N, CA, C and O atoms as CSV, one atom per row, in Angstrom:
chain,resi,resn,atom,element,x,y,z
A,1,MET,N,N,110.640,122.162,100.737
A,1,MET,CA,C,111.859,121.236,100.716
A,1,MET,C,C,111.824,120.302,99.702
A,1,MET,O,O,110.820,119.651,99.414
A,2,SER,N,N,112.919,120.217,99.142
A,2,SER,CA,C,113.041,119.344,97.740
A,2,SER,C,C,113.131,117.961,98.027
A,2,SER,O,O,113.193,117.669,99.221
A,3,ARG,N,N,113.153,116.986,97.139
A,3,ARG,CA,C,113.221,115.472,97.358
A,3,ARG,C,C,114.844,115.250,97.595
A,3,ARG,O,O,115.748,115.799,96.965
A,4,ARG,N,N,114.962,114.337,98.627
A,4,ARG,CA,C,116.227,113.680,98.969
A,4,ARG,C,C,116.060,112.460,99.157
A,4,ARG,O,O,115.204,112.009,99.917
A,5,ALA,N,N,116.982,111.668,98.384
A,5,ALA,CA,C,117.179,110.189,98.454
A,5,ALA,C,C,117.375,109.559,99.746
A,5,ALA,O,O,118.305,109.864,100.493
A,6,PHE,N,N,116.600,108.782,99.979
A,6,PHE,CA,C,116.604,107.973,101.257
A,6,PHE,C,C,117.443,106.636,101.010
A,6,PHE,O,O,118.202,106.084,101.806
A,7,TYR,N,N,117.104,106.239,99.651
A,7,TYR,CA,C,117.991,104.716,99.204
A,7,TYR,C,C,117.909,105.198,97.676
A,7,TYR,O,O,117.047,105.832,97.067
A,8,ALA,N,N,119.122,104.658,97.300
A,8,ALA,CA,C,119.401,104.565,95.915
A,8,ALA,C,C,120.732,103.762,95.394
A,8,ALA,O,O,121.852,103.787,95.904
A,9,ASP,N,N,120.326,103.093,94.317
A,9,ASP,CA,C,121.148,102.022,93.921
A,9,ASP,C,C,120.617,102.037,92.222
A,9,ASP,O,O,119.660,102.655,91.756
A,10,GLU,N,N,121.424,101.292,91.633
A,10,GLU,CA,C,121.404,101.033,89.945
A,10,GLU,C,C,119.888,100.947,89.624
A,10,GLU,O,O,119.388,101.533,88.664
A,11,ASP,N,N,119.164,100.141,90.532
A,11,ASP,CA,C,117.693,99.740,90.282
A,11,ASP,C,C,116.626,100.991,90.632
A,11,ASP,O,O,116.019,101.473,89.675
A,12,PHE,N,N,116.467,101.343,91.511
A,12,PHE,CA,C,115.734,102.496,92.063
A,12,PHE,C,C,116.065,103.639,92.993
A,12,PHE,O,O,117.085,103.515,93.670
A,13,VAL,N,N,115.490,104.510,93.092
A,13,VAL,CA,C,115.461,105.508,94.065
A,13,VAL,C,C,114.201,105.529,94.955
A,13,VAL,O,O,113.044,105.265,94.625
A,14,LEU,N,N,114.734,105.942,96.285
A,14,LEU,CA,C,113.378,105.802,97.129
A,14,LEU,C,C,113.668,107.130,97.762
A,14,LEU,O,O,114.636,107.236,98.516
A,15,SER,N,N,112.726,108.358,97.447
A,15,SER,CA,C,113.079,109.817,97.840
A,15,SER,C,C,111.999,110.078,98.807
A,15,SER,O,O,110.891,109.549,98.722
A,16,LEU,N,N,112.337,110.880,99.696
A,16,LEU,CA,C,111.464,111.685,100.527
A,16,LEU,C,C,111.475,113.258,100.212
A,16,LEU,O,O,112.348,113.983,99.736
A,17,GLU,N,N,110.154,113.511,100.665
A,17,GLU,CA,C,109.783,115.170,100.525
A,17,GLU,C,C,108.864,115.474,101.497
A,17,GLU,O,O,108.139,114.573,101.919
A,18,GLU,N,N,108.741,116.924,102.052
A,18,GLU,CA,C,107.973,117.319,102.920
A,18,GLU,C,C,107.120,118.458,102.347
A,18,GLU,O,O,107.609,119.554,102.073
A,19,LEU,N,N,105.852,118.163,102.179
A,19,LEU,CA,C,105.057,119.031,101.894
A,19,LEU,C,C,103.733,119.445,102.960
A,19,LEU,O,O,103.018,118.651,103.572
A,20,ASN,N,N,103.666,120.906,102.960
A,20,ASN,CA,C,102.908,121.174,104.381
A,20,ASN,C,C,103.043,120.481,105.429
A,20,ASN,O,O,102.034,119.962,105.906
A,21,GLU,N,N,104.293,120.297,106.043
A,21,GLU,CA,C,104.806,119.775,107.164
A,21,GLU,C,C,104.141,118.155,107.046
A,21,GLU,O,O,103.825,117.663,108.128
A,22,GLN,N,N,103.965,117.497,106.084
A,22,GLN,CA,C,103.724,116.184,105.889
A,22,GLN,C,C,104.759,115.311,105.110
A,22,GLN,O,O,105.393,115.916,104.245
A,23,PRO,N,N,105.016,114.049,105.271
A,23,PRO,CA,C,106.081,113.487,104.879
A,23,PRO,C,C,105.511,112.533,103.451
A,23,PRO,O,O,104.612,111.695,103.519
A,24,PHE,N,N,106.187,112.858,102.330
A,24,PHE,CA,C,105.695,112.245,101.060
A,24,PHE,C,C,106.867,111.296,100.711
A,24,PHE,O,O,107.989,111.624,101.094
A,25,VAL,N,N,106.713,110.223,100.062
A,25,VAL,CA,C,107.509,109.290,99.581
A,25,VAL,C,C,107.461,109.182,97.967
A,25,VAL,O,O,106.349,109.178,97.440
A,26,HIS,N,N,108.549,109.099,97.208
A,26,HIS,CA,C,108.474,108.569,95.974
A,26,HIS,C,C,109.227,107.393,95.285
A,26,HIS,O,O,109.927,106.928,96.184
A,27,VAL,N,N,109.341,107.007,94.676
A,27,VAL,CA,C,110.210,105.925,94.063
A,27,VAL,C,C,110.126,105.939,92.413
A,27,VAL,O,O,109.047,105.912,91.822
A,28,THR,N,N,111.222,105.978,91.843
A,28,THR,CA,C,111.844,105.907,90.506
A,28,THR,C,C,112.657,104.785,90.271
A,28,THR,O,O,113.651,104.593,90.970
A,29,PHE,N,N,112.253,103.816,89.113
A,29,PHE,CA,C,112.516,102.433,89.265
A,29,PHE,C,C,113.681,102.681,87.710
A,29,PHE,O,O,113.197,103.441,86.872
A,30,SER,N,N,114.649,102.274,87.472
A,30,SER,CA,C,115.237,102.322,86.287
A,30,SER,C,C,115.183,100.858,85.621
A,30,SER,O,O,115.318,100.664,84.413
A,31,ARG,N,N,114.939,99.730,86.704
A,31,ARG,CA,C,114.615,98.468,85.990
A,31,ARG,C,C,113.763,97.970,87.213
A,31,ARG,O,O,113.799,98.409,88.363
A,32,PHE,N,N,113.071,97.062,86.761
A,32,PHE,CA,C,112.392,96.102,87.769
A,32,PHE,C,C,112.422,94.468,87.677
A,32,PHE,O,O,112.430,93.850,86.612
A,33,ASN,N,N,112.433,94.043,88.609
A,33,ASN,CA,C,112.308,92.355,88.588
A,33,ASN,C,C,112.344,92.296,89.884
A,33,ASN,O,O,112.514,93.214,90.687
A,34,LYS,N,N,112.094,90.606,90.159
A,34,LYS,CA,C,111.790,90.042,91.593
A,34,LYS,C,C,112.710,90.398,92.411
A,34,LYS,O,O,112.358,90.296,93.586
A,35,ASN,N,N,114.015,90.870,92.207
A,35,ASN,CA,C,115.127,90.985,93.025
A,35,ASN,C,C,114.638,92.646,93.695
A,35,ASN,O,O,114.608,93.010,94.871
A,36,VAL,N,N,114.358,93.266,92.671
A,36,VAL,CA,C,114.504,94.938,92.801
A,36,VAL,C,C,113.209,94.858,93.902
A,36,VAL,O,O,113.262,95.447,94.981
A,37,TYR,N,N,112.124,94.105,93.508
A,37,TYR,CA,C,110.974,94.224,94.299
A,37,TYR,C,C,111.417,93.854,95.705
A,37,TYR,O,O,111.238,94.782,96.493
A,38,LYS,N,N,111.888,92.877,96.183
A,38,LYS,CA,C,112.292,92.349,97.486
A,38,LYS,C,C,113.321,93.461,97.916
A,38,LYS,O,O,113.281,93.702,99.122
A,39,LYS,N,N,114.287,94.232,97.144
A,39,LYS,CA,C,114.750,95.583,97.966
A,39,LYS,C,C,113.653,96.506,98.251
A,39,LYS,O,O,113.563,97.053,99.350
A,40,LEU,N,N,112.707,96.727,97.180
A,40,LEU,CA,C,112.014,97.918,97.358
A,40,LEU,C,C,111.200,97.508,98.916
A,40,LEU,O,O,111.141,98.350,99.813
A,41,LEU,N,N,110.732,96.413,99.041
A,41,LEU,CA,C,110.225,96.246,100.409
A,41,LEU,C,C,111.022,96.189,101.534
A,41,LEU,O,O,110.469,96.290,102.630
A,42,GLU,N,N,112.175,96.051,101.471
A,42,GLU,CA,C,112.809,96.168,102.807
A,42,GLU,C,C,113.233,97.332,103.132
A,42,GLU,O,O,113.508,97.635,104.293
A,43,GLN,N,N,113.357,98.300,101.906
A,43,GLN,CA,C,113.534,99.788,102.099
A,43,GLN,C,C,112.204,100.527,102.574
A,43,GLN,O,O,112.129,101.532,103.281
A,44,TRP,N,N,111.230,99.821,102.042
A,44,TRP,CA,C,110.084,100.514,102.526
A,44,TRP,C,C,109.680,100.541,103.950
A,44,TRP,O,O,109.211,101.467,104.611
A,45,LYS,N,N,110.040,98.998,104.365
A,45,LYS,CA,C,109.785,99.048,105.971
A,45,LYS,C,C,110.575,100.096,106.609
A,45,LYS,O,O,110.006,100.837,107.411
A,46,GLU,N,N,112.015,100.276,106.312
A,46,GLU,CA,C,112.633,101.280,106.891
A,46,GLU,C,C,111.995,102.661,107.040
A,46,GLU,O,O,111.888,103.303,108.085
A,47,VAL,N,N,111.540,103.049,105.664
A,47,VAL,CA,C,110.788,104.180,105.807
A,47,VAL,C,C,109.705,104.132,106.417
A,47,VAL,O,O,109.509,105.180,107.033
A,48,LEU,N,N,108.855,103.343,106.536
A,48,LEU,CA,C,108.042,103.291,107.488
A,48,LEU,C,C,108.186,103.412,109.247
A,48,LEU,O,O,107.561,104.124,110.033
A,49,MET,N,N,109.112,102.558,109.447
A,49,MET,CA,C,109.813,102.528,110.594
A,49,MET,C,C,110.211,104.071,111.180
A,49,MET,O,O,109.870,104.555,112.259
A,50,ARG,N,N,110.879,104.562,110.328
A,50,ARG,CA,C,111.806,105.903,110.505
A,50,ARG,C,C,110.691,107.008,110.688
A,50,ARG,O,O,110.934,107.884,111.518
A,51,PHE,N,N,109.466,107.060,109.984
A,51,PHE,CA,C,108.650,108.024,110.081
A,51,PHE,C,C,107.744,107.829,111.437
A,51,PHE,O,O,107.267,108.789,112.043
A,52,TYR,N,N,107.589,106.609,111.791
A,52,TYR,CA,C,106.670,106.048,112.870
A,52,TYR,C,C,107.501,106.649,113.994
A,52,TYR,O,O,106.937,107.484,114.702
A,53,TYR,N,N,108.877,106.307,114.274
A,53,TYR,CA,C,109.649,106.735,115.276
A,53,TYR,C,C,109.800,107.958,115.405
A,53,TYR,O,O,110.013,108.351,116.552
A,54,LEU,N,N,109.736,109.155,114.095
A,54,LEU,CA,C,109.689,110.475,114.476
A,54,LEU,C,C,108.550,110.940,114.682
A,54,LEU,O,O,108.407,112.160,114.602
A,55,GLY,N,N,107.418,110.089,115.006
A,55,GLY,CA,C,106.259,110.715,115.555
A,55,GLY,C,C,105.089,111.012,114.378
A,55,GLY,O,O,103.954,111.384,114.674
A,56,TYR,N,N,105.520,110.800,113.077
A,56,TYR,CA,C,104.397,110.907,112.141
A,56,TYR,C,C,103.333,109.695,112.142
A,56,TYR,O,O,103.614,108.529,112.419
A,57,LEU,N,N,102.080,110.174,111.787
A,57,LEU,CA,C,100.754,109.405,112.111
A,57,LEU,C,C,100.489,108.782,110.531
A,57,LEU,O,O,99.858,107.733,110.399
A,58,GLN,N,N,100.991,109.472,109.435
A,58,GLN,CA,C,100.687,109.007,108.319
A,58,GLN,C,C,101.867,109.546,107.258
A,58,GLN,O,O,102.635,110.483,107.477
A,59,ILE,N,N,101.821,108.806,106.181
A,59,ILE,CA,C,102.720,109.291,105.262
A,59,ILE,C,C,102.156,109.233,103.582
A,59,ILE,O,O,101.289,108.439,103.217
A,60,PHE,N,N,102.694,110.032,102.848
A,60,PHE,CA,C,101.681,110.092,101.701
A,60,PHE,C,C,102.572,109.922,100.317
A,60,PHE,O,O,103.800,109.947,100.389
A,61,THR,N,N,101.971,109.768,99.203
A,61,THR,CA,C,102.383,110.124,97.961
A,61,THR,C,C,101.470,110.677,96.847
A,61,THR,O,O,100.263,110.772,97.069
A,62,TYR,N,N,101.897,110.981,95.869
A,62,TYR,CA,C,101.172,111.446,94.676
A,62,TYR,C,C,101.735,110.689,93.430
A,62,TYR,O,O,102.885,110.277,93.273
A,63,THR,N,N,100.971,110.622,92.819
A,63,THR,CA,C,101.523,109.743,91.467
A,63,THR,C,C,100.502,109.489,90.368
A,63,THR,O,O,99.301,109.426,90.632
A,64,LYS,N,N,101.008,109.332,89.053
A,64,LYS,CA,C,99.896,109.188,87.749
A,64,LYS,C,C,99.988,107.772,87.655
A,64,LYS,O,O,99.140,107.303,86.896
A,65,ASP,N,N,100.791,106.896,88.214
A,65,ASP,CA,C,100.803,105.576,88.022
A,65,ASP,C,C,100.274,104.918,89.397
A,65,ASP,O,O,101.133,105.111,90.257
A,66,PRO,N,N,99.310,104.301,89.847
A,66,PRO,CA,C,99.150,103.819,91.076
A,66,PRO,C,C,99.874,102.570,90.897
A,66,PRO,O,O,99.889,101.976,91.975
A,67,ARG,N,N,100.470,101.935,90.002
A,67,ARG,CA,C,100.528,100.511,90.102
A,67,ARG,C,C,101.665,100.263,90.981
A,67,ARG,O,O,101.921,99.156,91.453
A,68,ILE,N,N,102.414,101.441,91.210
A,68,ILE,CA,C,103.823,101.676,91.876
A,68,ILE,C,C,103.113,101.561,93.483
A,68,ILE,O,O,103.649,100.776,94.265
A,69,VAL,N,N,102.174,102.183,93.844
A,69,VAL,CA,C,101.538,102.248,95.189
A,69,VAL,C,C,100.991,100.940,95.475
A,69,VAL,O,O,101.192,100.483,96.600
A,70,ASN,N,N,100.386,100.319,94.703
A,70,ASN,CA,C,99.845,98.848,94.882
A,70,ASN,C,C,101.254,97.997,95.210
A,70,ASN,O,O,101.236,97.053,96.000
A,71,LEU,N,N,102.403,98.399,94.566
A,71,LEU,CA,C,103.455,97.166,94.628
A,71,LEU,C,C,103.746,97.195,96.530
A,71,LEU,O,O,103.995,96.107,97.049
A,72,VAL,N,N,103.697,98.351,97.364
A,72,VAL,CA,C,104.013,98.074,98.583
A,72,VAL,C,C,102.418,97.641,99.382
A,72,VAL,O,O,102.407,96.885,100.353
A,73,GLY,N,N,101.258,98.186,98.860
A,73,GLY,CA,C,100.053,98.075,99.571
A,73,GLY,C,C,99.723,98.875,100.897
A,73,GLY,O,O,100.546,99.487,101.579
A,74,GLY,N,N,98.545,98.771,101.104
A,74,GLY,CA,C,98.389,99.216,102.471
A,74,GLY,C,C,98.080,100.907,102.128
A,74,GLY,O,O,98.238,101.708,103.049
A,75,ALA,N,N,97.846,101.166,101.410
A,75,ALA,CA,C,97.584,103.010,101.123
A,75,ALA,C,C,96.115,103.163,100.570
A,75,ALA,O,O,95.572,102.363,99.808
A,76,ASP,N,N,95.650,104.127,100.992
A,76,ASP,CA,C,94.150,104.535,100.584
A,76,ASP,C,C,94.437,105.705,99.785
A,76,ASP,O,O,95.280,106.561,100.055
A,77,LYS,N,N,93.620,105.673,98.713
A,77,LYS,CA,C,93.498,106.913,97.687
A,77,LYS,C,C,92.449,107.954,98.340
A,77,LYS,O,O,91.254,107.709,98.502
A,78,ILE,N,N,93.127,109.209,98.702
A,78,ILE,CA,C,92.238,110.106,99.357
A,78,ILE,C,C,92.110,111.285,98.396
A,78,ILE,O,O,91.741,112.352,98.887
A,79,GLY,N,N,92.400,111.219,96.928
A,79,GLY,CA,C,91.818,112.166,96.539
A,79,GLY,C,C,92.649,112.353,95.052
A,79,GLY,O,O,93.514,111.502,94.842
A,80,GLU,N,N,92.465,113.320,94.088
A,80,GLU,CA,C,93.171,113.848,93.048
A,80,GLU,C,C,93.544,115.076,92.911
A,80,GLU,O,O,92.713,115.976,93.030
A,81,TYR,N,N,94.814,115.332,92.644
A,81,TYR,CA,C,95.089,116.858,92.271
A,81,TYR,C,C,96.044,117.094,91.296
A,81,TYR,O,O,97.113,116.490,91.384
A,82,GLU,N,N,95.842,117.900,90.341
A,82,GLU,CA,C,96.386,118.294,89.051
A,82,GLU,C,C,96.603,117.189,88.327
A,82,GLU,O,O,97.714,117.275,87.804
A,83,GLY,N,N,95.969,116.028,88.011
A,83,GLY,CA,C,96.486,114.810,87.412
A,83,GLY,C,C,97.010,113.708,88.083
A,83,GLY,O,O,97.167,112.592,87.587
A,84,TYR,N,N,97.259,114.023,89.146
A,84,TYR,CA,C,97.851,112.961,90.068
A,84,TYR,C,C,97.200,112.474,91.103
A,84,TYR,O,O,96.657,113.325,91.807
A,85,GLU,N,N,97.052,111.102,91.497
A,85,GLU,CA,C,96.291,110.333,92.931
A,85,GLU,C,C,97.207,110.636,93.713
A,85,GLU,O,O,98.345,110.951,93.362
A,86,VAL,N,N,96.735,110.560,95.027
A,86,VAL,CA,C,97.223,110.974,96.163
A,86,VAL,C,C,96.464,110.008,97.163
A,86,VAL,O,O,95.261,109.807,97.334
A,87,TYR,N,N,97.797,109.389,97.869
A,87,TYR,CA,C,97.541,108.340,98.801
A,87,TYR,C,C,98.068,108.311,99.783
A,87,TYR,O,O,99.190,108.819,99.794
A,88,LYS,N,N,97.541,107.722,101.061
A,88,LYS,CA,C,98.015,107.662,102.372
A,88,LYS,C,C,97.944,106.607,103.084
A,88,LYS,O,O,96.987,105.832,103.079
A,89,TRP,N,N,99.280,106.461,103.968
A,89,TRP,CA,C,99.279,105.244,104.556
A,89,TRP,C,C,99.196,105.901,106.129
A,89,TRP,O,O,99.698,106.964,106.495
A,90,ASP,N,N,98.433,104.969,106.914
A,90,ASP,CA,C,98.573,105.198,108.428
A,90,ASP,C,C,99.573,104.180,108.751
A,90,ASP,O,O,99.819,103.048,108.335
A,91,LEU,N,N,100.249,105.249,109.951
A,91,LEU,CA,C,101.594,104.278,110.504
A,91,LEU,C,C,100.817,104.012,112.134
A,91,LEU,O,O,100.212,104.739,112.922
A,92,LYS,N,N,101.223,102.555,112.105
A,92,LYS,CA,C,100.684,102.202,113.530
A,92,LYS,C,C,101.703,101.410,114.138
A,92,LYS,O,O,101.551,100.982,115.282
């Protein structure tokens, strides 16, 4: 499955992708400030709730820039793959 936008505006795109039957989340910023950060957190909560209610126990991402993962917090680094760091969030 290719990436598809969950949320998109002039500031950032929050996209979803399924790999090996597991959900992966990605964010791409066109600009960043305090208001954009607040919007990101609102959309992040929506992503977590949606996957939880769909029955997933975890969501993942891979990135070369872990600062983005740290913006939303709560992730555990579970490894590296081809130059990317792989992170996991447990849904509760």
